[in-house]
N, C-alpha and C positions, 0 to 999 in steps of 0.2 A: 605593274611590271609587265613588260612585253616579253613573251616567250621567244627564245632564239629561233630563227628560221632554219628549218632542216632542208638542205638542198642535196639532190642526188649528185654523184660524181659526174663531172663534165669532162669532155675531151681535153680541155686545157689543164685539168688537174692531174692528168696522167703524165708520168715521166718526171715528176718533180724530184729534185734532190732533197732528201730529208736529213737535217743535221740536228743532233740531240745535244743541247747545252745542259750538262748535268755533271756534278762532281762524281757521280757513280759510273760515268762512262769515260773510257779512254780510247782514243782513236789515233793510232800511229801511222795511218796510211796503208797498212798491210793487214792489221787485225783490229777488230773492235772488241774491247773487253768491257763487260757491264756487270756491276754488282746488283743483285736483285734480292729484295726481301719478300719472302712468300709467307703469308699469314694463313694459318688454318687452326681449327679447333681440335684440341685433344679431348676425346670423350672417354669417360670411365663410367662404369655401371655401379651405382650405389647399392649397398645391401638391401635397402628398403624398396628397390625397384626404380629409383629415380636415376637421373643422369647428371653427371658432373661435367661441366664444360670449362676447359682452361685454354684460352687463346695462346698460341705459340707462334714464334717467328723463326723461319728457317732461312739462312743466308746462302745464296747461290752465286756463282760466278760463271757467266756465259762468255765464251770466246768464239768469235765469228770471223772467218777469213773474208776479206773484202773483195777478193777476186774469186769468182766461182771456179771450181775445178773443171777441167776438161773431162767430160763424163761420157762413158759408153754404156749402152743398155743392151744386155743380152737376154733375149726372150726364149724361155723354154716353151715350145709350141709356137714358134714364129709364124708358121703357115696356117694356124687356126684362125677362128673368127676374131678373137681378141688381138692376136699378134699382127695379122694382116691389116686390121682396121686401125690400130694405133700407129703402125708404121705409115700407112697411107695418110692418116690425119696429120702426122708430123710433116710429111713431104708436101701435102696440100697447103699447110700453113706456111711452111718455109718458102714455097714457090708462089704464095699469095694467089692461089687458084680461085677462079670464079666460074661458075657453070650455071646452065639453065635447068630449072626443074618445072614441074607442072604448076607450081605456085609462084614462078618468077625466078629472078636471078638470086643465086646463093653464093656467098663468099665463105671461104674457110675461116673458122674461128675456134677459139678454145673455150667456148661456153661450157660450163660444167666443171671447169678446172678451178680448184680452190686458189691455187697460186696465181693463175693467169686471168681469172674472170671475176674475182671477188674484191671487195674493198673493205677497209677497216676504219672505224671511227677513231680519228686521231685526237680530236678535241674541238674547242670552240675558240674562234679568233676574235670574239667580241661582237661580231655581226652575223656570223653564220657557222653552222657545224661543218667541220672539215673531214671529208672522207678521202682516203688515199688508196691506190691499188695495193693489194697485198704484196705484189712482187716488188714494190718500191720500198717496203719497210726493211728488208734484208736482201743482201745479194743472193740471188737464186739462179740456178742453171736455167738458161733459156731452152725450152723444149726443142726449138728449131735447131739448136746446136748439138743435140744428142747424136751420137754415132750408134746406129742400131744394127744388130745382127742377132743370130740365135740358132736354135736347133729345132728340128721337127722330124717325126717319124715318117712323114710323107715328103716326096721330093718336088712337089709343085713349086714353081717360082712364085714370088709374091703377087704378081699380077693375076695368075691363075687362081691363087688362093683367095684373092680379093673377090674375084668373080664368083667363086664357089661359095663364099660366105654370104653374098647377096645383101650386104649392109649398105654399101654406097650406091648412089644413083649411077646408072650406066654411063652418063656423060662424064661424071667425075672419074669413073674407072678408066675410061678411054684416055683422059688427060694424064692419069697416073701411070699408064702403061709403060712409057719409056723410062720412067724412074724405078718402077718396081719389077719389071720383067727380068732385069739382070740379077736380081737378088734371089739366090737359092739358099735355103737353110742348110746348116751343117747337119750331118746325120746325128740321130739322137739315140737314146737308150729305150729299149722296149722289153718290159717284163710282162708277159701276157696276163699273169695272175693279178696284176694290180689295176688294170682297166677293163672295161666291158669287152666281151668277146666279139661284139658287133663292130669293134674298131679294127679288127684284124685286116679287113679289106683295104684299109688306108695305109697299111704298113709296108713301105718299100724303100725306106731310107734310114737304116739303122747301123750303128757301129757293129762291125762284125762280131759274131758270137765270141764272147770272152768272159773272163771272170769279172766279178764286181770290182775287184781291185784294179784290174786293167781298165775297166770303164771309168773308174775314178781318176786314174792317171791320164786317160784320154781327155776327159772333160777339163781337168786342170790345165792340160797343155793347150786346149782350145782357148780357155780364158786368158792364159798367159800370152799366147800369140796375138790374140785380139787386142790386148792392152798395148803390146809392143808395136804392132802394125800401125795403130792410130795414135801412138804417143799419148796415151790417156793418163790422167792423174787418178781417176776413179772409175771403177766398174761396178755396175749394179746388175745382178742376175735376178730376173723376175720369172717365177713359175706362172705361166698362163696356159698350160697344157690341160689335158683331160683330168678330171677329178679321179684320184686314186681311191681304192678302198682303204679303210683304216688299217694301218700296220700294227702288229703287236707292240706293246710297251711293257718291258719287264726287265728285272735285274738280270745281268748277264748278257743281255742283248743290246740295249741302247740307253741305259740309265745314266751312263757317264760317257765322256768323250773316248776314253780308252776302250770301253766295251764296244762302242759303235765302230771304232776303227778296227778292232779285232773281228767284229762280225762281218765287216766288209772284206777283210783279208781271208776269212773262212768261207766267203761266198754264201752267207746265211740267206735263206729264202725270204726272210721277213725284212730284209733291207730293200726299201722301195727305190724306184728311180729318183724320186724327189729327195731322198736322203743322200744319194750319190751327188746330185747337183748342189745340194746345200753344203755338204762337206767339201766338195771341190771348190766352191765359192769361198768358203771361210779360209781354207788353206792357201788360197791365192790372194787373200785380202780383199775380196769382192763382197759387197753387201748383198744379202739375200732376202728377197721378199716372196712370200708364199701367197699366190693369188687364187688358190683353190681350197675348198673346205675339206682338207685332209690333215692328218696329224704328222706333217713333215717335220715340224719343230719339236721333236721329242727331246727328252731331257739331255741326251747325249749330244745332240746338235747344239742346244743352248750352251752346254758346258764347253764345247769346243769353241763356240763363238766368243765366249767370255775370255778364254785363254788367248785367242788371237785378236781380241778387241775389235770384232767385226759386228756391224749392225745386222740384226734380224728383225723381221716384222711380218705380220699378216696371217690371217687364217681364212680369208676369202675376199673377193673383190666387193667393196662396199659401193655398189652402183645399182642403177635401175630400180627394180621393184623393192629390193632390200632397203635401199637408201630412203625411198619414199615412205615405206612402211615404218621405218624407224622414226622419221620426222613426224608422221601423223600420230603414231602411238605416243610419242613423247608429248606432243601437243595435247592429245586427249587426256592422258593420265595427269599431266600438269594442270589441266582444267577441271579435274575432278570427275571426268567421264571415264567409265570403265569399259574398255574393249574386251570382248569375250572370246573372239576368234579372229584369226588372220588367214585369209585364203587367197592363193594366187596360183598361177600356172605358167609354164614356159611357153609363151605365145610365139616365140621366134621360130620354133621348130628346128633349132640349129643342132650342131653336132654335140654340144653339151647335153642337150635334152636326150639325144640318142644314147650317149654314154651312160647317162643316169637312169636309163630304162632298166638296168640290171640292179638287183637289190643291194649288193654290197657297195657299189659306187653311190647309189642314192642314200644309203645310210650315212655316208660321210657328209653329204649335204644336209640331211635331216638333223644330224647332231649339231652342226654349226648354226643352222638357221633357227633351231629351237632356242638357242641362247641369245638371239639378237635383242630381245626385249626383256631379258631377265632383270637387268639393272633398273629398268623403268618400272617393272612390276614390284620389285623389292623396295622401290622408293616410296610407295604409297600403301601403307598397311591399313588405311581406311577402306580403300577399294579392294585390296587383296590381303585380308587378314592372315591367311595361311601362307602368303608369299608365293602363291602359285596362280597362274592364269586359268 
């Protein structure tokens, strides 16, 4: 028997229209509805210490709009390293920019993006394995079509912010200047107790001193006007600002939606800026993603999102060192090799590192990073009999 040849995806395989011929799939030209059977094992512990395994099937129905929604992205911390870089990257890709570097010519790309730069094994056509771009499997929003805006506690325009972050090559910064210089973030919320005191020198662009209820109303109005101005179907609010200290979580403060809204109305000191942005997003029907390692998604925020049927996600950006460490540890543990420690440091020397130099903000990072490999450790009781690294 001759093994099937595995071929990498080629340029000609990109952009194929994929049609599924299955009685479990219905496509009316507007929506695709698919019935899916998910099989998993139900485990019970026997009195004698054994395990009882019972296979079970769960039936799901997935509905997908075939035309992606016109989407806007609002970044909290638009002028920071993350905000300015992602905005610059979108513009560079949209404009198909090419620039010279020390190592030769470089063109904008979306390498590193799961939706834009990965492929999925679809099957075997009888002579070769077929891989298709992830973005061809389902209608997804083209990142080049995103409408981007946001807030920042500093009033630098996006070109100045990009220069300050020192992520992009100077040649690319110059090419982006006419596109980014006109973009100035909206004023943001600043509660000094939640971020490091060394950030105070950057603060010159905040919503005038007001109650937290007034801040909530202001942010809601910003989201609403952004959606109306650009005639958007969907808005996503993404926190990419400084890491906050952990806020208190307790009954009477934020354990339910009603408690959290009441705490905002009472101007409670433990309501963080990220709570204001999350609540404003939810109440305006905008999905909220938390990109920093802080406890923004307290029980009251989750309760409110359920009531409004709004998507929430995130407890930190899964990128860079964290992503690499997760992949390596998973590989090692799955291979029966026991990692005993993980050590890294912030080599960029960026503003995130400066903010985390204070203990309370670093504690937020410490809590989330310590849980990155918990599931991998717990998956192998032979290497980690006590469930701890």
